N, C-alpha and C positions, 0 to 999 in steps of 0.2 A: 590494397591494404587489407590485411586480415586481422579482425579484432572481434570481440564479443559485444560490441555496442550496436545500437540500432539508430537508423535515421528515420525521422518522421516529418510530416508536414507541420508547418507552424500552427500552433493551437492544439495539436494532437497530444501534447504532453502537459502534465500538471505537476506542480510541486505542492505537496501537502505538508504544511508545517504542523508538527506535533509537539505540544508544549505541556510540561508538568503532568504527563500521564493522561491528559484529556484526549478524548477521541476527536477526530476531524474527518470531514467528508471529501471524497473525490467524486466529481460529477461524471457519470457514465451514460452511454447510449446503449439501451437494451439490444442485445444481439451482437454487439461488437466485442472483439477480443482485446484485452489489455494485458500489458506486462507490468507488474507491480514490483518495484525495486525497494528493498528494505534498507534502512540506514545501516552503516557499518557498526554502530554501537548499541544496538538493541534488538529485541525480538519484536517483529511486527505482526500484530494480530488483526484480522479483518473480518467483516461481516456486514450484512445488509440491515441488521439491527445492532444495538449496542454490543460490540465485540468483547466487552468486559463482563458480559453476563453469560452464564452457562446456557448452552443451546443455541446461541447466536453466532458462534464462530464458524466461518466458512473456509478459513485458511490461516496458516501460521508460517511465517518466513523467518529463517535464521538470519542473524546479522550479516549484512552484505550480500544476501541472496536475492533471488527474484522468483516470481511465480506468474504463470499465464492463467488468466481467468476470462471466461465468457460472461458478459454482464447479463444478469437477470433482473436487475433493478437499476434505478437512475442515480442512486447515491451509495457508494461503498464507504463504510466507516472504517477508519484505520486507527490503531492504538499502538504505541511503542512502549514496550515494557522494559525495565532495567534488567540487565543480565547478571548483575552482582548486587546483592543486598547491602554489602558494605559501602557502596557508593551512594546509597539513597534509594528511594522507591522509584523515581522516574526522572527523566531529563528531557531537554529540548533536542529535537532532531528533525530531519526532513525525509519524507518518502517521495518517490517519483512514480507516477502512473502514466504509461504511454500507450496510446491506441495503436495496435499493430494490425488491425483489419480495416476493411472498408466495405462493410456489408449493408449499412443503413442508407 
């Protein structure tokens, strides 16, 4: 079977619930690589400190996209921003964080 999904060990994936534009954390292991999947309906901003503050953003993922990151901290903060002002400022969604390495 050929697809663009990934298979991981149980416990190597996290669902991060993002509600009302508030940031939420994914727990990481320093030195491991992770694939972060953005929700289909918003722009996902991430950082090791509050990603809603200038200077703290380490990555931005377009709706429905993904990005591979190597953990340099134990908590990756995620924030989902609304893509259309006409629909409100923020909304509830989920991001997925999957460990794709086994270095630790």
